[in-house]
C-alpha positions in Angstrom: 16.0 -25.0 -2.9 16.1 -23.4 -6.4 14.1 -23.4 -9.6 15.8 -25.7 -12.1 13.3 -25.6 -15.0 10.3 -23.8 -16.3 8.1 -25.3 -18.9 5.7 -22.9 -20.7 2.9 -23.9 -23.0 0.7 -21.5 -25.1 1.8 -18.3 -23.4 2.3 -15.2 -25.6 5.2 -15.8 -28.1 5.8 -19.3 -26.7 4.0 -22.4 -28.2 6.0 -24.9 -26.1 9.4 -24.1 -24.5 11.5 -25.3 -21.6 14.0 -23.1 -19.8 16.7 -24.4 -17.5 18.1 -22.4 -14.6 21.1 -22.6 -12.3 21.2 -22.1 -8.5 22.2 -18.5 -8.0 22.2 -16.0 -10.9 20.6 -16.6 -14.4 20.9 -14.3 -17.4 18.4 -14.2 -20.2 19.6 -12.6 -23.4 18.1 -12.3 -26.9 16.9 -10.0 -29.6 13.9 -7.7 -29.1 10.5 -9.4 -28.9 12.1 -12.8 -28.3 10.1 -13.4 -25.1 12.4 -12.2 -22.3 9.7 -10.1 -20.6 7.2 -13.0 -21.1 9.5 -15.3 -19.1 9.8 -12.8 -16.3 6.0 -12.3 -16.3 5.5 -16.1 -16.3 7.8 -16.3 -13.2 5.8 -13.5 -11.5 2.5 -15.3 -12.2 3.8 -18.6 -10.8 6.0 -17.5 -7.9 3.4 -15.1 -6.8 0.4 -17.5 -6.8 0.6 -17.4 -3.0 0.8 -13.6 -2.7 -2.5 -11.8 -2.1 -1.0 -8.7 -3.8 0.4 -10.2 -6.9 -0.7 -7.6 -9.4 -0.2 -9.6 -12.6 -3.1 -11.6 -14.2 -3.7 -13.8 -17.2 -5.6 -12.0 -19.9 -7.0 -13.1 -23.3 -4.1 -11.4 -25.0 -1.7 -13.7 -23.2 -2.9 -16.7 -25.2 -0.5 -17.9 -27.8 -1.4 -17.0 -31.4 0.0 -19.2 -34.1 0.9 -16.8 -36.9 1.1 -19.6 -39.5 -2.2 -21.3 -38.7 -5.1 -18.6 -38.5 -7.7 -21.3 -37.7 -5.9 -22.5 -34.5 -7.7 -21.3 -31.4 -5.9 -21.8 -28.1 -7.8 -21.6 -24.8 -5.2 -23.0 -22.3 -2.0 -21.7 -20.8 0.1 -24.0 -18.6 3.3 -23.5 -16.5 5.3 -26.4 -15.0 8.0 -25.5 -12.5 10.6 -27.9 -11.1 12.6 -27.0 -8.0 15.6 -28.9 -6.7 15.8 -29.6 -3.0 18.5 -27.9 -0.9 19.9 -29.1 2.4 17.2 -27.7 4.7 14.8 -30.4 6.1 12.0 -27.8 6.3 11.8 -27.8 2.5 10.6 -31.4 2.4 8.2 -30.8 5.3 6.7 -27.7 3.8 6.5 -28.9 0.2 5.5 -32.5 1.0 2.5 -32.3 -1.4 4.7 -31.0 -4.2 7.2 -33.9 -4.2 7.8 -35.7 -7.5 9.6 -39.0 -7.7 12.1 -39.5 -10.5 11.1 -42.6 -12.5 14.6 -43.5 -13.5 16.5 -42.6 -10.3 14.9 -43.9 -7.0 17.1 -41.6 -4.9 16.1 -38.4 -6.7 13.0 -36.3 -5.8 12.1 -32.8 -6.9 9.5 -30.2 -6.0 7.0 -29.6 -8.8 4.4 -26.9 -9.1 1.9 -26.7 -11.9 -0.5 -23.9 -13.0 -3.1 -24.2 -15.7 -5.3 -21.4 -16.9 -8.4 -22.4 -19.0 -10.4 -19.8 -20.8 -14.2 -20.3 -20.3 -17.3 -18.5 -21.5 -20.4 -18.3 -19.3 -22.4 -16.8 -22.1 -22.0 -13.2 -20.8 -18.2 -12.9 -20.7 -15.0 -14.8 -21.0 -12.9 -15.6 -18.0 -9.9 -17.8 -16.9 -10.3 -20.7 -14.5 -7.1 -21.3 -12.6 -5.9 -24.7 -11.5 -2.9 -25.3 -9.2 -1.5 -28.7 -8.3 1.8 -30.2 -7.1 3.8 -33.4 -7.8 3.1 -35.8 -10.6 -0.7 -36.1 -10.6 -2.9 -33.3 -12.0 -5.5 -32.4 -9.3 -3.2 -33.1 -6.4 -4.1 -30.2 -4.1 -1.4 -28.1 -2.4 -1.9 -26.1 0.8 -2.1 -22.3 0.4 0.3 -21.9 3.3 3.0 -23.7 1.3 2.5 -21.4 -1.6 3.1 -18.5 0.7 6.6 -19.8 1.4 7.5 -18.9 -2.2 8.4 -15.2 -2.6 9.8 -13.0 -5.3 10.7 -9.3 -5.8 10.4 -7.7 -9.2 12.4 -4.8 -10.5 10.9 -3.3 -13.7 13.2 -1.9 -16.4 12.0 1.7 -16.2 11.1 2.2 -12.5 10.0 5.5 -10.9 12.4 5.5 -8.0 11.3 8.9 -6.6 7.6 7.9 -6.4 8.3 4.5 -4.9 10.6 6.0 -2.2 8.4 9.0 -1.3 7.1 9.0 2.3 3.5 7.8 2.6 3.3 6.8 -1.0 1.4 3.7 -2.1 3.7 0.6 -2.1 6.5 2.5 -0.4 9.6 0.3 -0.6 11.3 1.9 2.4 8.4 1.2 4.8 8.2 -2.4 3.4 11.9 -2.9 4.4 11.2 -1.7 8.0 7.9 -3.6 8.4 9.7 -6.9 7.7 12.5 -6.3 10.2 12.4 -8.9 13.0 15.4 -7.7 15.0 17.6 -4.6 15.3 20.9 -3.7 16.9 21.1 -1.2 19.8 24.8 -0.7 20.5 26.1 -4.3 20.9 22.7 -5.6 21.9 20.5 -7.4 19.4 16.8 -6.8 20.2 13.9 -8.9 18.9 11.4 -6.8 17.0 8.2 -8.7 17.3 4.6 -7.3 17.0 4.4 -6.7 20.8 7.5 -4.6 20.7 6.4 -2.7 17.6 3.2 -1.8 19.4 5.1 -0.6 22.4 7.5 1.5 20.4 4.7 3.2 18.5 2.7 3.8 21.7 5.8 5.4 23.4 6.4 7.6 20.4 2.8 9.0 20.2 2.4 9.4 23.9 3.9 12.9 23.5 0.9 14.0 21.5 -1.5 12.8 24.3 0.3 14.1 27.3 -1.7 17.0 29.0 1.5 18.9 29.4 2.4 18.7 25.7 1.9 21.7 23.5 1.0 19.4 20.7 -2.2 18.3 22.4 -3.2 21.9 23.0 -2.5 22.9 19.4 -4.7 20.0 18.2 -7.5 21.0 20.7 -7.4 24.6 19.5 -7.7 23.6 15.9 -10.5 21.2 16.6 -12.5 23.7 18.6 -12.4 26.2 15.7 -13.8 23.7 13.3 -16.5 22.5 15.6 -17.5 26.1 16.4 -18.1 26.7 12.7 -20.0 23.4 12.4 -22.3 24.4 15.2 -22.9 27.8 13.7 -23.6 26.6 10.2 -25.6 23.5 11.1 -29.1 22.8 12.6 -29.3 23.0 16.4 -28.5 19.7 18.1 -28.2 18.0 14.6 -24.9 19.6 13.4 -22.0 17.2 12.8 -19.1 17.0 15.3 -15.6 16.0 14.5 -12.7 14.6 16.4 -9.0 15.1 15.5 -5.8 13.2 16.2 -2.3 13.0 14.8 -1.9 10.4 12.1 -0.3 7.1 13.0 -0.8 4.9 16.0 1.0 1.8 14.7 4.6 0.9 13.9 3.6 0.6 10.2 2.2 4.1 10.2 5.5 5.5 11.7 7.8 3.8 9.1 5.6 5.0 6.2 7.0 8.5 7.0 10.7 7.5 6.7 12.3 10.0 4.3 15.4 9.4 2.2 17.8 12.3 1.4 21.4 12.6 0.2 23.7 14.6 2.4 25.6 17.4 0.6 28.8 17.4 2.7 30.8 14.3 3.2 32.0 15.5 6.6 30.9 18.4 8.8 32.5 20.0 11.8 30.8 20.5 15.2 28.2 23.2 15.0 27.9 23.0 11.2 24.5 22.2 9.7 24.3 19.4 7.2 22.4 20.1 4.0 20.6 17.6 1.8 19.6 16.9 -1.8 16.0 15.7 -2.4 15.8 12.5 -4.4 14.2 14.3 -7.3 17.4 16.4 -7.6 19.5 13.2 -8.3 20.0 11.7 -11.7 18.0 8.7 -12.8 20.9 6.3 -12.5 21.7 7.3 -8.9 18.1 7.0 -7.9 17.7 3.6 -9.5 20.7 2.4 -7.4 19.2 3.8 -4.2 15.8 2.2 -5.0 17.4 -1.1 -5.9 19.4 -1.1 -2.6 16.3 -0.5 -0.6 14.6 -3.4 -2.3 17.6 -5.7 -1.9 17.8 -4.8 1.8 14.2 -6.1 2.3 14.9 -9.2 0.2 18.2 -10.1 1.9 16.4 -9.7 5.3 13.8 -12.2 4.1 16.6 -14.7 3.0 18.4 -14.4 6.3 15.3 -14.6 8.5 14.1 -18.2 8.8 10.8 -17.0 10.1 10.0 -15.6 6.6 9.8 -17.4 3.2 11.7 -20.6 2.3 12.3 -19.6 -1.3 13.2 -16.1 -2.5 13.8 -14.9 -6.0 14.8 -11.6 -7.5 13.5 -10.8 -11.0 15.3 -7.9 -12.7 14.6 -6.6 -16.2 17.3 -4.6 -17.9 19.3 -3.5 -14.9 21.5 -1.4 -17.3 18.7 1.1 -17.7 20.1 4.6 -16.7 23.4 3.1 -15.5 26.9 4.0 -16.7 28.8 0.9 -17.9 31.1 0.9 -14.9 28.0 1.0 -12.6 26.6 -1.9 -14.6 29.8 -3.8 -13.9 29.9 -3.2 -10.1 26.1 -3.7 -9.8 26.3 -7.1 -11.5 29.3 -8.1 -9.4 27.2 -7.3 -6.3 24.4 -9.5 -7.6 26.8 -12.4 -7.9 27.8 -11.9 -4.2 24.1 -12.2 -3.2 24.1 -15.9 -4.3 25.6 -16.8 -1.0 22.4 -15.5 0.8 20.3 -18.3 -0.8 18.8 -15.9 -3.3 18.0 -17.0 -6.9 18.3 -14.2 -9.4 16.8 -13.9 -12.9 18.1 -11.1 -15.1 17.1 -10.0 -18.6 19.6 -7.8 -20.4 20.8 -6.3 -23.6 24.0 -5.1 -22.0 27.4 -6.6 -23.3 28.9 -5.3 -20.0 26.6 -7.4 -17.9 26.7 -10.5 -20.1 30.5 -10.5 -20.3 30.7 -10.6 -16.5 28.5 -13.7 -16.2 29.5 -17.3 -16.1 28.7 -18.6 -19.6 26.9 -21.6 -18.0 24.4 -19.2 -16.4 23.3 -17.7 -19.8 20.2 -18.7 -21.8 19.8 -17.3 -25.3 16.3 -16.8 -26.7 16.1 -16.7 -30.5 13.4 -16.7 -33.2 13.5 -19.3 -36.0 10.6 -19.1 -38.5 8.2 -17.6 -35.9 9.1 -20.2 -33.3 11.0 -19.0 -30.2 13.6 -21.4 -28.9 15.9 -21.4 -25.8 19.5 -22.3 -25.8 21.0 -22.9 -22.3 24.8 -23.2 -22.2 24.6 -25.0 -18.8 22.8 -28.0 -20.4 25.6 -28.8 -22.8 28.0 -31.6 -22.1 31.7 -31.6 -22.7 31.3 -33.4 -26.0 28.8 -30.8 -27.2 30.7 -27.9 -25.8 34.5 -28.4 -25.5 36.4 -26.5 -22.9 38.3 -24.6 -25.6 35.0 -23.3 -27.0 33.9 -22.2 -23.6 37.1 -20.3 -23.0 36.7 -18.7 -26.4 33.1 -17.5 -25.6 
């Protein structure tokens, strides 16, 4: 399945606009402040409504303000999404409550998801009431489990790659990749990585710290005894605190949080030679952004290939040209095109002529302002009579 259209009403710079998308990669271009980021944020709000950790919310400043009518007061934001069915039967089973019947074509059905945010005032403060429904009829409830089958990954334009890849950091992208693995290769054998095996692997790893013959256990015992001795000496008899110590991490997720990324200095080394490494902070911004993006894509492609995870996956990328040499932009965009075969729908905003020139013209949507109204122009919606083949070749 893929998102074919997004209708936005009363959101930021948009009064009423419909955008049309293709299966695969979609490019949004336009002048500054024409609403490209607003579209990406609208997608994040809608595609993430089944994610408990979707850190983007509707605020009062998101309500559309009509600059030509000062008396107009908007209190409602609405998003309407239409998805086209793919070949998988599970899509119809999972999104049964979202199905919309085309009134003109009895053979055509689509998946429709609607979100409405209404600003209300309880006398003390203003807040937004959220309504979600599927299909043609407002109020038709949809199961939360179905919303969880819709997943997206977002790459911001100026990302802090070093912080996001640092071991034990919050929202560590490397650990996220490993936590989502459901199988791994050991030689020629493919091994299922379920929760039971993850628990066993973690237990085997940390057994060395608990073995009576292990020096690690005795080191920990010595340090603990010194602290408790001071607690006993400085506290009240029989009322002083007592502490227990143990090495951090008893779960698989704890172990992979400590995975560290480094760049080897030498391409090849001889036997007995020691490899040296560059820390990530020693790399340039462009190189680190490619490393960060590759880690994120590794997790996302794993989700696409694993049927046990989400049914729909999207990648939202803002200005991938940030920090990248034009040739890197070229190869990066070509790689994004290759990912279409994985069932991934990609949305890219860009100011880069290099990236735009590499795209199929039919996948480009142009945002433009006309007298304070933002409009969308999608090449893919034009017919042969509107858009002769010669004009297409010229563009």
